[in-house]
Phi, psi and omega in degrees: 000120180285148179285137181279133184271100179265349188308325186267000180278135176281168178299324179295319180293325179299331182270000181294124182304323181293320179293317178301314182299320179296315181294316180299319179297316182291327184263000182301321177297323179293318179299314180295322180297312180297315181296318181293321180296322177288319185294335182307324186255017179259159175299152185297341182282352177279121184279124179301323181297327177296321179291320178297317179298321177296322178297322178297318177299320177297322179293317177299320177299321179295319179299316184291325189257353184298135179230104184295339181294345180273005172060038172245133178296144181299320181301317178298314181294319180296317178302316179300313182292322179297309180299318180298319180294321178294316179294324176297321178297318178296318179298321180295332176286340181052048186279345175265114181304145180302325181298324179290318178298323179293321177296318180297318179296325179295316178296316180303312180296323179294316176303313183299312183294314185288317182287332173294319181290321184277333183074021181198168177298136179276143178282165177302318182297319181292320179293316179300316180296319180297327181270001179061042175227161179279169186297321179298318179294324179295314179297324177294321179296319178298318179296322181293330183263010182300327182297328180293326183280004176302323183301140186283178177300334178298338187256021180295341181274356183292140171247181185268001181283145180288340186278338186219106176230104183230160175233182190302310186293333179296334178290341172277319194265346191291334185231096185293335182277351186235040189302310182302320180297318182288331174296320177294320179297317180296320178300321179294316179297314181299318179295321180294318178297316180299316179294320180296321179293320183296332181263005174294153171305151189306313183297319180293321178297319180294318180295317178299316181296313182292325184281312187268328184261320176270349176058039173277155174280168178300322180295317180294321178297322178301319178295319182293314185268356181061044175242161171287159180298322180294325178293319177298317179300319180295317179296318178299317180299314180298320181297315181294320179295321176298312183297317178299319180296324181286334185273342187303315182299316181297315183291328175296322178293320180292322180290331184285000000 
């Protein structure tokens, strides 16, 4: 897919229905791909078409707000807006029970506290012991919170408050008058995420790499690593919870 050249388009042209229609047509496969990739791990009652429609809204938003002077490719910006709109649609459905989010936050906090004390990634046994539960209960808890880890790496900055839901790229885009500062912040966030991924346990690092960078499905990753799909999902959940726990401090500093 070639990047669309918006630099020479006026604001009036961006709002032109024919131009919008052309962009939506060209990006429709990408919208369907992103929506389908997210939908794979959703309950069956979530309609894929609702996610695709949300993605179209995100693309229209991208057309209206894109600013080429910020040196971001339109395709990159559009992907961010499409994914963000789909995730916003899911949040509005409130399909993840609050109790599940609370359990995920408890695991997340335990990882943060324990790994800070140990200076290394904590094992399943150590986390279970810290939470005063047996290993089987811990694995069951990880499976229960898998839905929370649906959110991509772009969303590691999200917290559970209704007032503030942001992701990595928004820290670049949120303040147009303070662009150089936000570029530095994004570089800091990107470096922190990269370092956090590098210190993950090997299996978790491999799953993150195969899922987000090679864009394999959980089933395909299972074939590569010779794990069941449910096992891959569990490893992915632990990796995301670890990463979220490591990112909380940085994002609190950025918000302050």
